[in-house]
C-alpha positions as CSV (number, residue, x, y, z in Angstrom):
1,X,70.6,155.1,70.7
2,X,68.7,158.4,70.6
3,X,65.2,159.4,71.0
4,X,63.5,161.5,68.4
5,X,61.1,164.1,69.6
6,X,57.5,163.0,68.7
7,X,55.3,165.6,70.4
8,X,53.9,163.0,72.7
9,X,54.9,159.7,74.2
10,X,58.4,158.8,72.9
11,X,57.8,156.6,69.8
12,X,61.0,156.9,67.8
13,X,64.4,155.5,68.4
14,X,67.5,156.4,66.5
15,X,71.1,155.3,66.4
16,X,72.9,158.2,68.0
17,X,72.9,158.0,71.8
18,X,71.1,157.8,75.1
19,X,67.5,156.9,75.1
20,X,65.1,153.9,75.4
21,X,66.7,150.8,73.9
22,X,65.0,148.6,71.3
23,X,64.2,146.2,74.0
24,X,62.5,148.8,76.2
25,X,60.5,150.1,73.2
26,X,59.3,146.6,72.3
27,X,58.5,146.0,76.0
28,X,56.4,149.1,76.0
29,X,54.4,147.9,72.9
30,X,53.9,144.5,74.5
31,X,52.5,146.1,77.6
32,X,50.0,148.0,75.5
33,X,49.0,144.9,73.6
34,X,48.4,143.0,76.8
35,X,46.2,145.7,78.0
36,X,43.7,144.7,75.3
37,X,42.7,148.1,73.7
38,X,44.0,147.3,70.3
39,X,41.4,144.5,70.0
40,X,38.6,146.9,69.8
41,X,37.3,147.9,66.3
42,X,37.0,151.5,67.3
43,X,40.7,151.7,68.3
44,X,41.6,150.2,64.8
45,X,39.5,152.7,63.0
46,X,41.1,155.6,64.8
47,X,44.5,154.4,63.9
48,X,43.6,154.2,60.2
49,X,41.9,157.5,60.4
50,X,45.0,159.0,61.9
51,X,47.2,157.6,59.1
52,X,44.8,159.2,56.5
53,X,44.9,162.6,58.3
54,X,48.7,162.5,58.6
55,X,49.1,161.9,54.9
56,X,46.7,164.7,54.0
57,X,47.6,167.3,56.5
58,X,51.4,166.7,56.2
59,X,51.4,166.2,52.5
60,X,53.8,169.0,51.9
61,X,56.3,167.5,54.4
62,X,56.2,164.0,52.7
63,X,56.5,165.5,49.3
64,X,59.6,167.6,50.4
65,X,61.1,164.4,52.0
66,X,60.5,162.3,49.0
67,X,62.1,165.0,46.8
68,X,65.2,165.1,49.1
69,X,65.5,161.3,49.1
70,X,64.6,160.4,45.6
71,X,64.2,163.6,43.5
72,X,60.6,162.7,43.1
73,X,58.4,165.3,41.6
74,X,55.3,166.4,43.6
75,X,52.7,164.7,41.3
76,X,54.7,161.4,41.4
77,X,55.1,161.6,45.1
78,X,51.3,162.0,45.6
79,X,50.4,159.5,43.0
80,X,53.0,156.7,43.9
81,X,53.3,157.1,47.7
82,X,50.5,159.1,49.3
83,X,47.3,158.5,47.5
84,X,47.7,154.6,47.3
85,X,48.3,154.6,51.1
86,X,45.2,156.6,51.8
87,X,43.2,154.4,49.4
88,X,44.4,151.3,51.2
89,X,43.4,152.6,54.6
90,X,40.0,153.7,53.5
91,X,39.3,150.3,51.9
92,X,40.4,148.7,55.3
93,X,38.0,151.0,57.3
94,X,35.1,150.3,55.0
95,X,35.5,146.6,55.2
96,X,36.8,146.0,58.8
97,X,33.6,145.1,60.4
98,X,33.1,142.3,57.9
99,X,36.6,141.1,58.0
100,X,36.4,140.8,61.9
101,X,33.2,138.7,61.9
102,X,33.5,135.2,63.3
103,X,33.1,132.5,60.8
104,X,30.9,129.6,61.9
105,X,31.5,126.0,60.7
106,X,29.6,122.8,60.7
107,X,30.5,119.9,63.0
108,X,31.0,116.2,61.8
109,X,28.9,113.7,63.6
110,X,31.8,112.6,65.8
111,X,31.9,116.0,67.4
112,X,28.2,116.8,67.8
113,X,26.4,118.3,69.8
114,X,28.3,121.7,69.9
115,X,29.3,124.7,67.9
116,X,32.4,125.7,66.1
117,X,33.8,129.0,64.7
118,X,37.1,130.6,63.9
119,X,38.0,134.2,64.6
120,X,40.8,136.5,63.4
121,X,42.9,137.5,66.4
122,X,45.8,140.0,66.3
123,X,49.3,138.6,66.5
124,X,50.7,141.0,69.0
125,X,53.7,143.2,68.3
126,X,54.8,143.1,64.6
127,X,57.7,144.6,62.7
128,X,57.5,146.5,59.5
129,X,60.8,146.9,57.7
130,X,60.3,149.5,54.8
131,X,62.4,149.9,51.6
132,X,63.8,153.1,50.1
133,X,62.2,153.1,46.6
134,X,58.6,154.0,47.9
135,X,59.5,154.8,51.5
136,X,56.1,156.1,52.5
137,X,53.8,153.7,50.6
138,X,55.6,150.5,51.1
139,X,56.2,151.2,54.8
140,X,52.7,152.5,55.6
141,X,50.6,150.1,53.6
142,X,51.8,147.1,55.7
143,X,51.2,149.2,58.8
144,X,47.5,149.8,57.6
145,X,47.1,146.0,57.6
146,X,48.9,145.7,61.0
147,X,46.5,148.2,62.5
148,X,43.5,146.8,60.9
149,X,44.3,143.5,62.4
150,X,44.7,145.0,65.9
151,X,48.3,144.8,66.4
152,X,51.0,147.1,67.9
153,X,53.8,147.8,65.5
154,X,57.6,148.7,65.3
155,X,58.2,150.6,62.1
156,X,61.8,150.4,60.7
157,X,62.1,152.9,57.8
158,X,64.9,152.5,55.4
159,X,68.2,154.2,56.2
160,X,68.6,155.1,52.4
161,X,65.5,157.4,52.6
162,X,66.6,159.4,55.7
163,X,64.3,162.4,55.1
164,X,61.2,160.3,54.8
165,X,62.3,158.3,57.8
166,X,62.6,161.5,59.9
167,X,59.0,162.6,58.9
168,X,57.7,159.1,59.8
169,X,59.5,159.1,63.1
170,X,58.2,162.5,64.0
171,X,54.6,162.2,62.8
172,X,53.5,158.6,63.3
173,X,53.3,158.9,67.1
174,X,51.4,162.2,66.8
175,X,48.7,160.8,64.5
176,X,48.4,157.2,65.9
177,X,48.4,155.8,69.3
178,X,51.9,156.6,70.6
179,X,51.8,153.6,73.0
180,X,51.1,151.3,70.2
181,X,53.7,152.3,67.6
182,X,57.5,152.8,67.7
183,X,59.6,154.1,64.8
184,X,63.3,152.7,64.9
185,X,65.7,154.5,62.6
186,X,69.2,153.3,61.8
187,X,70.7,150.6,59.6
188,X,71.3,146.8,59.6
189,X,72.4,146.7,63.2
190,X,69.1,148.1,64.4
191,X,67.2,145.7,62.2
192,X,69.1,142.8,63.6
193,X,68.4,144.0,67.1
194,X,64.7,144.3,66.3
195,X,64.6,140.8,64.9
196,X,66.4,139.5,68.1
197,X,63.4,140.6,70.2
198,X,61.3,137.5,69.0
199,X,58.5,139.7,67.7
200,X,55.2,138.1,66.6
201,X,55.7,138.8,62.8
202,X,58.2,140.4,60.6
203,X,57.3,142.1,57.4
204,X,60.0,143.0,55.0
205,X,60.1,144.7,51.6
206,X,63.5,144.8,49.7
207,X,65.9,142.7,47.9
208,X,66.1,138.9,47.9
209,X,69.6,139.1,49.2
210,X,68.6,141.1,52.3
211,X,65.3,139.1,52.6
212,X,67.4,135.9,53.1
213,X,69.3,137.7,56.0
214,X,66.0,138.7,57.6
215,X,64.6,135.2,57.4
216,X,67.9,133.9,58.9
217,X,67.7,136.3,61.8
218,X,64.1,135.6,62.5
219,X,64.5,131.8,62.3
220,X,66.1,131.3,65.8
221,X,63.0,133.0,67.4
222,X,60.5,131.2,65.0
223,X,59.3,134.6,64.0
224,X,57.1,134.2,61.0
225,X,58.0,136.4,58.1
226,X,56.4,138.0,55.0
227,X,58.9,138.8,52.4
228,X,58.0,141.2,49.6
229,X,61.0,141.0,47.3
230,X,61.7,141.8,43.6
231,X,63.2,140.0,40.7
232,X,63.3,140.3,36.9
233,X,59.8,141.0,35.9
234,X,59.5,140.4,32.2
235,X,57.3,142.1,29.5
236,X,56.3,139.8,26.7
237,X,55.3,141.7,23.6
238,X,53.5,139.4,21.2
239,X,53.4,140.0,17.4
240,X,49.6,141.0,17.6
241,X,50.2,143.6,20.3
242,X,49.1,147.3,20.0
243,X,52.8,148.5,19.7
244,X,51.9,152.1,20.1
245,X,50.1,151.6,23.4
246,X,52.7,149.1,24.6
247,X,55.6,151.4,24.1
248,X,53.9,154.3,25.8
249,X,52.9,152.2,28.9
250,X,56.3,150.6,29.2
251,X,58.1,153.9,28.8
252,X,55.9,155.5,31.6
253,X,56.3,152.7,34.1
254,X,60.0,152.4,33.5
255,X,60.5,156.1,34.0
256,X,58.6,156.2,37.3
257,X,61.0,156.5,40.1
258,X,63.8,156.1,37.6
259,X,63.0,152.4,37.2
260,X,63.6,151.9,41.0
261,X,60.5,149.9,41.5
262,X,60.1,146.3,42.5
263,X,57.4,145.7,39.9
264,X,59.0,147.8,37.1
265,X,59.5,146.2,33.7
266,X,63.0,144.7,34.0
267,X,63.4,143.5,30.5
268,X,61.5,143.0,27.3
269,X,60.9,139.8,25.2
270,X,59.7,141.2,21.9
271,X,58.5,139.2,18.9
272,X,60.9,139.8,15.9
273,X,58.0,140.9,13.8
274,X,57.3,144.1,15.9
275,X,60.8,144.6,17.6
276,X,62.0,147.5,15.4
277,X,58.8,149.4,15.6
278,X,58.6,148.9,19.5
279,X,62.1,150.0,20.1
280,X,61.7,153.1,17.9
281,X,58.4,154.0,19.6
282,X,59.8,153.3,23.1
283,X,62.9,155.6,22.6
284,X,60.4,158.3,21.2
285,X,58.0,158.0,24.1
286,X,60.7,158.2,26.7
287,X,62.0,161.5,25.2
288,X,58.4,162.9,25.0
289,X,57.6,162.1,28.6
290,X,60.8,163.7,29.7
291,X,59.7,166.9,27.9
292,X,62.9,166.8,25.8
293,X,65.1,167.1,28.9
294,X,68.6,165.7,28.4
295,X,70.9,164.1,30.9
296,X,70.1,161.5,33.5
297,X,67.3,160.8,36.0
298,X,67.9,160.6,39.7
299,X,69.5,157.5,41.2
300,X,69.0,157.0,45.0
301,X,72.7,157.1,45.9
302,X,76.2,156.6,44.5
303,X,76.4,153.0,45.6
304,X,73.3,152.1,43.3
305,X,74.6,154.3,40.5
306,X,77.9,152.5,40.7
307,X,76.1,149.2,40.5
308,X,74.1,150.3,37.5
309,X,77.2,151.6,35.7
310,X,78.8,148.3,36.2
311,X,75.9,146.5,34.5
312,X,76.5,148.7,31.4
313,X,80.3,148.3,31.6
314,X,80.0,144.5,31.7
315,X,80.5,142.6,28.4
316,X,76.9,142.3,27.8
317,X,77.2,142.0,24.0
318,X,74.2,144.2,23.3
319,X,73.7,147.4,21.4
320,X,72.9,150.6,23.2
321,X,70.3,152.2,21.1
322,X,69.5,155.0,23.6
323,X,71.2,156.6,26.6
324,X,74.1,154.6,28.0
325,X,75.6,156.9,30.7
326,X,75.3,156.4,34.4
327,X,77.2,158.9,36.6
328,X,77.9,157.8,40.2
329,X,79.2,161.3,41.1
330,X,76.0,163.0,40.3
331,X,73.8,160.1,41.1
332,X,72.2,160.2,37.8
333,X,71.6,157.9,34.8
334,X,70.3,158.3,31.3
335,X,67.2,156.2,30.4
336,X,69.0,153.5,28.5
337,X,67.7,150.8,26.0
338,X,70.1,148.0,25.3
339,X,69.1,145.7,22.3
340,X,69.8,142.0,22.4
341,X,72.2,141.6,25.2
342,X,73.8,138.1,25.7
343,X,71.3,136.0,27.6
344,X,73.9,135.1,30.2
345,X,74.9,138.6,30.8
346,X,74.3,140.5,34.1
347,X,71.7,142.7,32.3
348,X,69.6,139.5,31.9
349,X,70.4,137.7,35.1
350,X,70.5,140.4,37.8
351,X,67.6,142.5,38.8
352,X,68.3,146.0,37.3
353,X,66.3,148.4,39.5
354,X,67.2,151.5,37.6
355,X,66.6,153.3,34.3
356,X,68.1,150.5,32.0
357,X,65.9,148.4,29.8
358,X,67.2,145.3,27.9
359,X,65.3,144.3,24.9
360,X,65.6,140.7,23.7
361,X,64.3,139.6,20.3
362,X,62.4,136.3,20.4
363,X,60.7,134.2,17.7
364,X,57.3,133.9,19.1
365,X,55.5,133.2,22.4
366,X,57.0,129.8,22.9
367,X,60.5,131.2,23.1
368,X,59.5,134.0,25.4
369,X,57.9,131.6,27.9
370,X,60.8,129.3,27.8
371,X,63.2,132.3,28.5
372,X,61.2,133.4,31.6
373,X,60.8,129.9,32.9
374,X,64.5,129.3,32.8
375,X,65.0,131.7,35.6
376,X,63.5,132.5,39.0
377,X,59.8,133.2,39.3
378,X,59.3,136.9,38.9
379,X,57.3,139.3,41.1
380,X,55.2,140.2,38.0
381,X,54.8,139.1,34.5
382,X,53.4,141.4,31.9
383,X,52.1,140.6,28.5
384,X,51.0,142.7,25.5
385,X,48.8,140.9,23.1
386,X,45.5,141.2,21.3
387,X,44.8,137.6,21.9
388,X,42.9,136.3,25.0
389,X,44.2,132.9,24.3
390,X,47.7,134.1,24.4
391,X,47.1,136.1,27.5
392,X,45.6,133.0,29.2
393,X,48.4,130.8,28.0
394,X,51.1,133.0,29.5
395,X,49.1,133.4,32.8
396,X,48.9,129.7,33.0
397,X,52.4,128.8,31.9
398,X,54.6,131.5,33.5
399,X,54.5,131.3,37.4
400,X,54.7,134.8,38.8
401,X,53.5,136.9,41.7
402,X,50.9,138.5,39.3
403,X,50.2,138.8,35.8
404,X,49.0,142.0,34.1
405,X,47.7,142.0,30.5
406,X,48.2,145.1,28.3
407,X,49.6,147.3,31.1
408,X,52.1,147.2,33.9
409,X,52.1,147.6,37.6
410,X,48.4,148.6,38.0
411,X,47.7,145.4,40.0
412,X,49.3,147.1,43.0
413,X,46.5,149.7,43.1
414,X,43.7,147.1,43.5
415,X,43.0,146.5,47.2
416,X,40.9,143.4,46.5
417,X,43.8,141.7,44.8
418,X,46.7,140.0,46.8
419,X,50.1,141.5,46.3
420,X,53.1,139.3,46.8
421,X,55.7,137.2,45.1
422,X,56.4,133.5,44.7
423,X,59.7,131.6,45.1
424,X,62.6,134.0,45.0
425,X,60.3,137.0,44.5
426,X,58.7,136.6,47.9
427,X,56.5,134.8,50.3
428,X,53.1,135.8,51.6
429,X,50.8,138.6,50.4
430,X,49.0,141.7,51.5
431,X,46.7,144.5,50.5
432,X,43.1,144.7,51.6
433,X,41.7,141.6,53.2
434,X,44.9,139.7,52.4
435,X,46.9,142.1,54.5
436,X,44.5,141.9,57.4
437,X,44.8,138.1,57.3
438,X,48.6,138.3,57.1
439,X,48.8,140.1,60.4
440,X,46.1,138.0,62.0
441,X,45.9,134.5,63.6
442,X,42.9,132.3,62.7
443,X,41.9,130.9,66.0
444,X,39.6,127.9,66.1
445,X,36.9,128.0,69.0
446,X,34.8,124.9,69.7
447,X,32.0,124.8,72.4
448,X,30.6,121.6,73.7
449,X,27.7,121.2,76.2
450,X,28.4,119.3,79.5
451,X,25.6,116.9,78.7
452,X,25.0,114.6,76.9
453,X,28.2,112.8,77.7
454,X,27.9,109.3,75.9
455,X,30.0,106.6,77.6
456,X,30.6,104.9,74.4
457,X,33.6,107.2,73.6
458,X,35.5,106.2,76.8
459,X,37.4,103.0,77.4
460,X,37.3,100.1,77.9
461,X,36.2,99.2,74.4
462,X,34.6,96.0,73.4
463,X,33.7,94.7,69.9
464,X,30.3,96.3,70.0
465,X,31.5,99.7,70.9
466,X,34.3,99.6,68.4
467,X,31.9,98.9,65.6
468,X,29.7,101.8,66.7
469,X,32.7,104.1,67.0
470,X,33.9,103.2,63.5
471,X,30.5,104.4,62.2
472,X,30.7,107.7,64.0
473,X,34.3,108.7,63.4
């Protein structure tokens, strides 16, 4: 393994040769945590402030890295990766004092006299495994929560976003406590080696398939895990929806990062009464937002492009009404709309994670709900409707990590809302206070005075004392 120059104490490990091992880096962080300085609120605030300065002062470096990894334009890089991370950190700084306060609770008669409270304590040394689709935001937002809770952290950026990983490895130890953070680059081998260290928590963002491997590797050490996964997030478009707005918002969110977003609209369930209008407007809005540009949008690598091409080459039984070309050699794909693919096809059973959008015609909300509930619980469920009753019904009857009415994906930007999946789309949640609690242990503290010390609670017990005890306990 190799050490990346950090400008201070070594905080980054790579996979090349000769430097501190993963075990040595973890031991260094454990020594820092045992020293106790991460428990102070002032230390936590300094780390959060450092993250914000890093993203502001090094914005150009992050923008360049995101362009190299994902072809992301500057505005999208700022809007999707940098600004949300800064907002998350600022929210944590503003509310940290209140989050850290002890919570006093009352005592039952059997425990009186005394006092009781519970407090949030940091877990220790935690692991954050980042994804490639939003390699800054989805790596640093969990780190915000880990620092706010007073932990040391190992950060494992995605090997599929190497330019961003390099920037994180170089800058994180400069802007935050270099003895409290380590950046480990590399691939699955390094991830497995990190999980073998028996860390105090593992936070993973990625696919359900890899999430299962992370959970299996953590299990022998009883390392608790938070899994932020994906799934097929549906969009239900009811007959009473504002079709113009729905088409515009669906097109915008599907184009973002070329559809390579865990909460992107994966497929549409459109009432037959508005299907033709929606599809026409969706295709037109997609072209308008691209400024008339032809050709494909950027896919992260040839492997993902080949997978997407396979989805279109499969006998899906649908009609391609826009796009249809995925080129693994150039790592590009046309924004593609497929009308009414076969329900059992891969387009409607596998997470797409790319610029392909199936549209399935349904006869009303009942059919849409039944279709969604026949599969795994999605990370998000979106509904476009003019009826509050329809919106509430879908929220109640479609289990999902989140529900958004008349828009998509915006719940991710609300620090006061928990973000996480359910079932196959994930376990656990973060953002705001929820992230602070994910990386904290609720410790119970009970204090009792030495006196009084009534003898009634101690044996031997006779019939009279038993009757009294039954009244107290």
